[in-house]
VOBA-1610 file (N, C-alpha, C; in pm, whole numbers, padded with zeros to 5 digits, always signed):
BEGIN
Met-00571-02773+00313Met-00550-02917+00321Met-00676-02983+00374Gln-00714-03093+00311Gln-00828-03168+00360Gln-00795-03316+00353Asp-00870-03398+00428Asp-00848-03542+00426Asp-00866-03592+00283Leu-00772-03674+00239Leu-00772-03721+00101Leu-00899-03799+00067Glu-00943-03887+00159Glu-01063-03967+00129Glu-01189-03881+00122Lys-01191-03773+00197Lys-01308-03684+00191Lys-01308-03605+00061Tyr-01188-03573+00011Tyr-01177-03503-00116Tyr-01223-03593-00231Asn-01174-03720-00232Asn-01209-03814-00339Asn-01198-03955-00283Glu-01312-04021-00261Glu-01314-04156-00202Glu-01242-04259-00286Asp-01224-04234-00416Asp-01158-04331-00502Asp-01011-04351-00467Phe-00952-04260-00391Phe-00813-04277-00347Phe-00801-04391-00245Lys-00908-04420-00172Lys-00903-04517-00063Lys-00864-04655-00116Gly-00774-04721-00045Gly-00732-04856-00082Gly-00581-04870-00084Asp-00536-04982-00141Asp-00394-05016-00148Asp-00346-05001-00292Trp-00234-04932-00310Trp-00178-04901-00440Trp-00032-04944-00444Lys+00016-04980-00563Lys+00159-05010-00579Lys+00205-04965-00717Ser+00333-04933-00725Ser+00392-04898-00854Ser+00439-05026-00922Asn+00480-05014-01047Asn+00546-05125-01113Asn+00684-05143-01049Val+00743-05259-01069Val+00878-05284-01021Val+00975-05206-01109Tyr+01073-05141-01048Tyr+01176-05073-01125Tyr+01309-05082-01052Phe+01419-05063-01127Phe+01552-05069-01067Phe+01587-04933-01009Ser+01631-04932-00886Ser+01671-04808-00819Ser+01821-04812-00791Pro+01898-04724-00855Pro+02042-04719-00826Pro+02071-04690-00679Ser+01989-04605-00615Ser+02015-04573-00474Ser+01990-04692-00382Ala+01895-04779-00420Ala+01870-04899-00341Ala+01958-05015-00388Gly+02009-05005-00512Gly+02094-05110-00567Gly+02017-05237-00597Asp+01887-05225-00621Asp+01804-05344-00643Asp+01675-05304-00713Ser+01599-05404-00753Ser+01466-05379-00808Ser+01370-05359-00691Ile+01292-05253-00700Ile+01204-05215-00589Ile+01069-05170-00643Arg+00978-05137-00554Arg+00852-05074-00593Arg+00807-04985-00478Asn+00712-04895-00510Asn+00655-04806-00410Asn+00517-04856-00371Tyr+00478-04830-00248Tyr+00346-04869-00198Tyr+00276-04748-00137Leu+00146-04742-00155Leu+00065-04636-00097Leu-00063-04700-00042Lys-00093-04671+00084Lys-00216-04720+00146Lys-00292-04598+00195Ile-00416-04583+00149Ile-00500-04472+00193Ile-00613-04532+00276Asp-00606-04510+00407Asp-00703-04568+00500Asp-00710-04481+00626Gly-00765-04360+00611Gly-00780-04271+00726Gly-00649-04243+00795Lys-00650-04251+00929Lys-00528-04220+01004Lys-00423-04329+00992Asn-00459-04443+00931Asn-00365-04553+00912Asn-00304-04555+00773Ser-00306-04441+00704Ser-00249-04434+00571Ser-00096-04443+00579Ala-00033-04484+00466Ala+00112-04497+00463Ala+00162-04482+00320Phe+00286-04436+00308Phe+00351-04422+00178Phe+00493-04474+00195Gly+00530-04576+00118Gly+00664-04631+00122Gly+00729-04620-00014Leu+00848-04561-00019Leu+00921-04546-00144Leu+01041-04638-00145Ala+01066-04702-00259Ala+01180-04791-00277Ala+01178-04905-00175Cys+01066-04978-00171Cys+01048-05092-00079Cys+01082-05223-00151Glu+01092-05331-00074Glu+01109-05463-00135Glu+00995-05485-00233Lys+01027-05541-00349Lys+00926-05551-00456Lys+00815-05650-00425Asp+00841-05750-00341Asp+00741-05853-00314Asp+00680-05846-00174Asn+00725-05751-00092Asn+00675-05739+00045Asn+00639-05594+00072Glu+00509-05566+00079Glu+00467-05426+00093Glu+00523-05362+00220Phe+00572-05240+00202Phe+00625-05157+00310Phe+00742-05220+00387Thr+00818-05309+00322Thr+00933-05372+00386Thr+01062-05311+00335Asn+01150-05272+00427Asn+01281-05214+00394Asn+01272-05098+00296Cys+01177-05009+00318Cys+01160-04892+00231Cys+01272-04791+00255Leu+01316-04728+00148Leu+01416-04622+00160Leu+01355-04502+00234Tyr+01227-04472+00205Tyr+01152-04368+00274Tyr+01017-04426+00315Phe+00970-04392+00435Phe+00840-04441+00481Phe+00774-04332+00565Gln+00647-04306+00535Gln+00569-04211+00614Gln+00435-04276+00645Ser+00380-04244+00762Ser+00249-04297+00796Ser+00169-04191+00871Gly+00038-04210+00871Gly-00053-04116+00935Gly-00163-04077+00838Lys-00238-03977+00872Lys-00350-03932+00789Lys-00298-03872+00658Ala-00364-03908+00546Ala-00329-03852+00415Ala-00412-03727+00390Lys-00344-03619+00355Lys-00412-03491+00331Lys-00380-03442+00190Phe-00474-03367+00133Phe-00460-03320-00005Phe-00480-03170-00013Asn-00393-03104-00087Asn-00406-02961-00113Asn-00448-02946-00259Lys-00574-02914-00280Lys-00629-02908-00416Lys-00560-02801-00500Ala-00525-02689-00440Ala-00463-02579-00515Ala-00329-02618-00576Ser-00250-02696-00502Ser-00117-02735-00550Ser-00108-02881-00594Asn-00219-02956-00582Asn-00220-03101-00607Asn-00120-03172-00517Gly-00099-03119-00397Gly-00002-03176-00305Gly-00062-03281-00214Leu+00008-03392-00198Leu-00032-03502-00110Leu+00067-03508+00006Gln+00014-03504+00127Gln+00096-03514+00248Gln+00049-03635+00326Val+00142-03720+00369Val+00109-03836+00451Val+00173-03817+00587Gly+00092-03817+00692Gly+00143-03794+00827Gly+00161-03645+00853Asn+00238-03614+00956Asn+00253-03475+00997Asn+00371-03403+00933Ser+00455-03476+00862Ser+00574-03413+00803Ser+00536-03327+00682Val+00577-03202+00688Val+00554-03113+00573Val+00680-03104+00488Gln+00783-03180+00524Gln+00908-03176+00448Gln+00895-03248+00314Ile+00813-03350+00308Ile+00795-03424+00183Ile+00649-03414+00142Ile+00625-03341+00034Ile+00491-03329-00024Ile+00498-03389-00163Tyr+00410-03481-00192Tyr+00407-03546-00323Tyr+00310-03473-00414Arg+00333-03481-00544Arg+00246-03416-00642Arg+00155-03521-00707Val+00025-03499-00699Val-00071-03589-00765Val-00087-03540-00909Asp-00031-03616-01004Asp-00039-03579-01145Asp-00170-03625-01208Gln-00226-03734-01156Gln-00355-03784-01206Gln-00430-03846-01090Glu-00553-03802-01071Glu-00639-03861-00968Glu-00686-03999-01015Pro-00745-04079-00926Pro-00785-04215-00963Pro-00878-04220-01085Val-00840-04306-01180Val-00921-04333-01299Val-00909-04482-01329Ile-01002-04533-01406Ile-00992-04671-01454Ile-00922-04665-01589Asn-00807-04733-01601Asn-00729-04727-01724Asn-00784-04822-01830Ser-00717-04829-01944Ser-00765-04911-02056Ser-00761-05060-02026Ser-00687-05101-01922Ser-00682-05242-01881Ser-00788-05275-01777Gly-00870-05175-01740Gly-00974-05196-01641Gly-00926-05188-01498Glu-00804-05137-01476Glu-00748-05124-01341Glu-00757-04979-01295Trp-00776-04963-01163Trp-00769-04828-01106Trp-00624-04783-01111Gln-00603-04659-01149Gln-00469-04606-01164Gln-00462-04462-01113Ile-00351-04428-01049Ile-00320-04289-01014Ile-00176-04263-01056Ile-00141-04136-01071Ile-00003-04099-01101Ile+00041-03996-00996Ile+00149-04030-00926Ile+00205-03943-00823Ile+00353-03922-00854Asp+00394-03797-00863Asp+00533-03764-00897Asp+00580-03840-01021Ser+00495-03844-01123Ser+00523-03907-01253Ser+00533-04059-01247Ile+00497-04122-01136Ile+00500-04268-01124Ile+00358-04320-01120Ile+00330-04421-01203Ile+00196-04482-01210Ile+00180-04585-01099Tyr+00069-04577-01028Tyr+00032-04674-00924Tyr-00100-04738-00964Thr-00113-04868-00940Thr-00240-04937-00963Thr-00290-04993-00831Lys-00423-05001-00822Lys-00486-05054-00700Lys-00475-05205-00702Tyr-00448-05264-00586Tyr-00439-05411-00577Tyr-00511-05464-00457
//
């Protein structure tokens, strides 16, 4: 495991998923990811218009990456490891994009 920003600086910044309907939340929601050293955070199923608000799941702390498994860990919890399906790239619309656990995130 190594610090995510040291592995690839392009991860640094604020990311969000598209808005989608979540049956478990009973509403339209989106995910947020902030990569900023020890102040990194990952929020799943949050309010669609307010970053990291009323998230179904929230983790914060240093973001770490396991290159062998493409695993992303935020904070000290090893119970939830996310899979990085695509590292940061500029998509055909000119936006930075990553894919984590099959969900597309764009930088904002």
